[in-house]
C-alpha positions in Angstrom: -98.7 25.0 67.6 -98.2 28.4 69.3 -99.8 29.5 72.5 -100.4 33.0 74.0 -102.3 34.3 77.1 -103.8 37.6 77.9 -105.7 38.9 81.0 -109.4 39.6 80.7 -111.6 41.4 83.2 -114.9 39.5 82.8 -116.1 37.1 85.5 -113.8 38.7 88.1 -110.7 38.4 85.9 -109.2 35.4 84.1 -106.6 34.5 81.5 -107.6 33.7 78.0 -105.3 31.1 76.4 -105.1 31.1 72.6 -103.8 28.2 70.5 -103.0 28.4 66.8 -101.5 26.0 64.3 -98.2 27.1 62.9 -98.3 28.4 59.3 -98.9 25.6 56.8 -99.8 23.1 59.5 -103.2 21.6 60.2 -103.9 19.9 63.5 -106.8 18.8 65.7 -107.2 19.6 69.3 -108.8 16.6 71.0 -112.1 17.1 72.8 -111.6 18.2 76.4 -109.4 20.6 78.1 -105.8 21.7 77.8 -103.3 20.6 80.4 -102.3 23.7 82.4 -99.9 24.1 85.2 -98.4 27.3 86.7 -94.8 28.2 87.1 -92.1 25.9 88.4 -94.4 24.9 91.3 -96.4 22.8 88.8 -99.8 23.9 90.2 -102.3 22.1 87.9 -105.6 23.6 86.8 -108.7 21.4 87.1 -111.8 21.4 84.9 -114.1 24.4 85.1 -116.8 22.7 83.0 -119.1 19.7 83.5 -119.1 18.5 79.9 -116.5 17.9 77.2 -116.6 19.9 74.0 -115.9 18.6 70.5 -112.5 18.3 68.9 -111.3 21.5 67.1 -109.5 21.5 63.8 -106.8 24.2 63.6 -105.3 25.6 60.4 -104.8 29.0 58.8 -106.4 31.7 60.9 -108.4 29.4 63.1 -107.8 29.9 66.8 -108.9 27.8 69.8 -109.5 29.4 73.2 -109.5 28.2 76.8 -110.3 30.3 79.9 -108.2 30.0 83.0 -109.2 31.3 86.4 -105.9 31.2 88.4 -107.5 31.8 91.8 -110.9 30.3 92.8 -110.7 30.8 96.5 -112.0 33.6 98.7 -109.0 33.4 101.0 -106.2 36.0 100.8 -102.9 34.8 99.5 -101.9 32.3 96.9 -98.6 32.2 95.0 -97.6 35.0 92.6 -96.4 33.5 89.3 -95.5 34.9 85.9 -95.9 32.0 83.5 -97.9 28.8 82.9 -97.1 25.6 81.1 -99.7 24.8 78.4 -100.2 21.6 76.5 -102.9 20.3 74.2 -103.8 17.6 76.7 -102.1 15.4 79.3 -100.4 13.3 76.7 -98.9 16.3 74.7 -95.1 15.7 74.4 -94.4 19.3 73.6 -95.8 21.6 76.3 -95.0 25.3 76.0 -94.1 28.0 78.5 -96.5 30.9 78.2 -96.0 34.3 79.8 -98.9 35.6 81.9 -97.6 38.6 83.7 -97.9 38.4 87.5 -101.0 36.5 88.6 -102.0 35.1 92.0 -102.6 31.3 91.7 -104.7 29.3 94.2 -106.8 26.3 93.0 -106.9 27.3 89.3 -109.5 26.0 86.9 -109.5 25.8 83.1 -112.3 25.5 80.5 -112.4 23.1 77.5 -111.1 24.4 74.2 -113.6 26.6 72.4 -113.7 28.3 68.9 -115.1 31.6 70.3 -113.4 33.5 73.1 -116.7 34.4 74.7 -117.4 30.7 75.2 -114.2 30.2 77.1 -115.0 32.5 80.1 -114.5 30.4 83.2 -116.7 30.6 86.3 -115.5 33.2 88.7 -114.7 30.7 91.4 -114.6 31.5 95.1 -115.2 28.1 96.7 -114.1 29.3 100.1 
């Protein structure tokens, strides 16, 4: 599986994580959310959604998406980091380092896996 991340501007700004199966491979992402932690600090993202979505079968050009809001607080500050560690779930034995560019991280949240990028937009956060 390969992962990539890009910055998006909707909902106050977030990272869109993409997951694809490698050529010739078919795999299934389990229902629920990916396991996400930031940088060498290991700051883990918590769930941004109340319910769990269905499992997603990946093969060929099929891509799965998860939205990550790296900062959900109103407070100034946070930690500037340039990569995250992504895994299919908490039991994934092969997590991957994914470059994010410089992002401020403070109480991050992540959505479940989705088949459409528009469905993976996380809440804009700001819990105070």
